[in-house]
N, C-alpha and C positions, 0 to 999 in steps of 0.2 A: 688172492691170485697175483702172480707176477707177470708183467707184460714186458717183453723184450722187443723194442721197436728198432728195426734194422733200417737205417737211413743212409742214403748216399752222401748227403751234405747237412751240415749244421744250417738250419732254418727250414728244412723239410718237415720238422715237427709241426709246423703250421697245419699241415694236412691231417694231423692226428689229434687235434685239439679236443675232440669229443671224448677221447679215451682216458685222459690223464686222471680224472676224478674217479674212475671206475675200478681202480686196482690198488692193492696194498703196497705194491712196489712197481716202479717203472724204471727201465734202463734204456737210455737212448744210445744206440751203438752207431757211431758215424763211420762209414766205410771208406771215405776219402778225407783228405785234409781240407777240402773246400776251396782250394786255390788252384787255378789253371796252371798247367806246366809252363805256359808262356809268361806267367806272372810270378812264378814261384821263387821266393827268396826268403831270407830270414825275417825281414821286416813284414812282408805280407802275411807270412804264416803266423807270426806272433800277433799281428793285428787281428787276424781271423780267430785265433784262439782266445784272445782277450774278449773279443766281441761275443763269442759263443758263451764264455763263462759268465759274462755280465747278463746276457739274455736269459741264461739258466737261473742265475741268482734272483733276478727280478720276477720271473714268470713261472718257473717250473719246479723250483726246489721245494716249495710248499706242498707239492703233490707226491712227496717221497720219491723223487726222481734222482737218478744218478747218470752221469755221462761216462761213456766209454769211447775214447778217441782212437779207435783201431786204425783209421786211415792215416793218422799222424804217426802211429807206431810203425806202420808198414810203409810209410812214405808214398801213399797213393794219391796222385793229383786229381783234382776235379776233372771230369770228362774222360778219364782213362781207367775206370774201374774194371772194364772188360779186359784190359791188358795186364791186370795184376795177377798175382798168384792166387787164384780164387780158392784153391784147395787149402792154402795156408789160412785164408780168411775163415773158411768153414771150420777148420781144425781148432782155431783159437776161440771161435764163438761157441762151438760145441763144448770145449773145455770150460768156458765161462758158465754155460748153462748147467753143466754137471756140478759145478762148484756151488750153485744156488741150493742144491740138495732139496729140491721141491718137485712134486708131481703136478702142481697146479700152475702151469706156465703156458702162455700163448704168445705167438709171434705176430707182429704187425710189420708191414712193409709197403712199399709202393708197388704197383702192379706193372706187368709187362704190357705196354701200350704205345711205345714209340714216342713218348713225350720227351724224355731225356735219356741218353744212353746209360747213364749211371743208375737211374731209377729202374730201368729194365734189368740191369745187372744185379741190383739189389734184390729184385724179385726172384731171379734164378738162384742166387746164393741162398736166399731164405727158404726156397722150396727144398733145396738139398738138406739144409739143417732140419727142416720140419720132418723129412723122411728119416734122417738119422736118429733124431731124438723123439720121434713119434709125437710131435706137438701140433696142435691146431694152428692154423695160420690165416690171417685176414690180410687181403691186399686192397690198398686204397688207390683210386685213380687220382692223378694230379692235374695235368693240363694237356690232354691229348689233342692232336690236330683235328679240327672239325671238318674243314673243306680241303679237298685236294688242290695242290698247286696254288695255295692262297694262305696268307698269314692270318690264320684264324684258329682259335682254340676254345675248348669248353673245359670248365674247371670242376674237378671232382665229380665227373659224370661218366662212369664207365660204359663201354659199349655193351657189356653184358653184366647184368646185376645179379648179386646173390642176396644176402640178408640186408634188411633195413636197419640202420642205426639211428635211434631217436635220442635227442639230447636237449638240454636247456639252451635255447637259441641265443638268449642274451649273454649268458655266462660264456658260452663257447665263442661267440662273435667277438666279445670284448677281449678274451684271452688271445684269439688269433690276431687281432689288431695290435695288441701289446707285443706279441712275438715278432710280427712283421716290422714294426717300427723300431725294434731293438737291433735289427741287423742293418746298420748304416751302410756297410760295404755292398749290400745287395739291393740298394734302392731302385736300380733299374728293373730288377726282377719283380719287386713288389709293387712298383708303379704300374706295371702291366697286369699283375695278377690280383692285386688287393681287392678291387671291386668285385671280381668274380668270386673270390673267397668269401667276402662279406655277404654277398647275395645268397650264396649257397648255404652258409651257416644260418642266416636269418630264416631259412625255411624250417629249421628245427629238426632236420633229418638229412641223411645221405645214405648211399648204398656201398656195401663192400663189393669189390669187383670179382666177377667170375674169373678163374685162372684161364689165361689164354696161352696156348703153346707157343714156343719160340717159332717165329716165322716172319716173313716180310710183311710190313705194314704198307698198304697202299697210300695211307696218309701218315707219314712219319715226320713228326715235327722237328726232331733234331737233324734229320737228313735234309729236310726242306731248308732249314736254317744253316746248313753246311757246318754243323757242329761236329759231325762224325759221319763215317761211311756206314750206312745201315748194313751192307753186305759184310763188312769187316766185323762189326759188333755181333751180328748173328752168327758168323763163323766161329768166333771165340766162345760165345755162350753155348752154342750147339756142341762144340767139342767138350766143353766142361760138363754139360748136362749128360753127355753120353758116357762119361767116365764112371767107373764103379766107385761108389762112395766107400 
């Protein structure tokens, strides 16, 4: 089986650690360049690329995994995936899927839950690709907001569950720790999330998220943190979803 994991950012693969040992081939497709447009320059982009390459070499290459830096190719900054030409993203990924010349492919991505605007965009892009290519898709929760009007979140715990994924708790936990510690530029993110990730993986299972339609989240983490306008993100994604593929 081939797994194509569509991710908003390099380091989001932490949330998919249970899947790497389960496939003959894995492709990590990064949909943004991982650098905010406020910090985007040649130095920061190169540093992020080098970091991603080293994290891959140390942790994921042994799982017959390859990287596809679509966000770098299309020059899409972190936080602005919803503003990109999403049809172009879809076309390039569909072309890549067809080039694999296989009927045994599944898509993995983050789910639509208001955690990060790019994660939500990745979900909607992946759903379009799933329909075009008639491929199964699994969506994974990341860090949705738990309480309204309060800085609180729950890790890899979808509001609505689908199938249960069971894995080797120690192997997956160790792999996730190695990946998190490989991303030095993202230390703030993993300082806040690492304990939640570790505790979740030590349970030895988690759940695929049930697909939620595009709509306003009463508890929207990126909106609460003023990372993006929920109304603007939803407007762009709704427009894209309504277009004929």
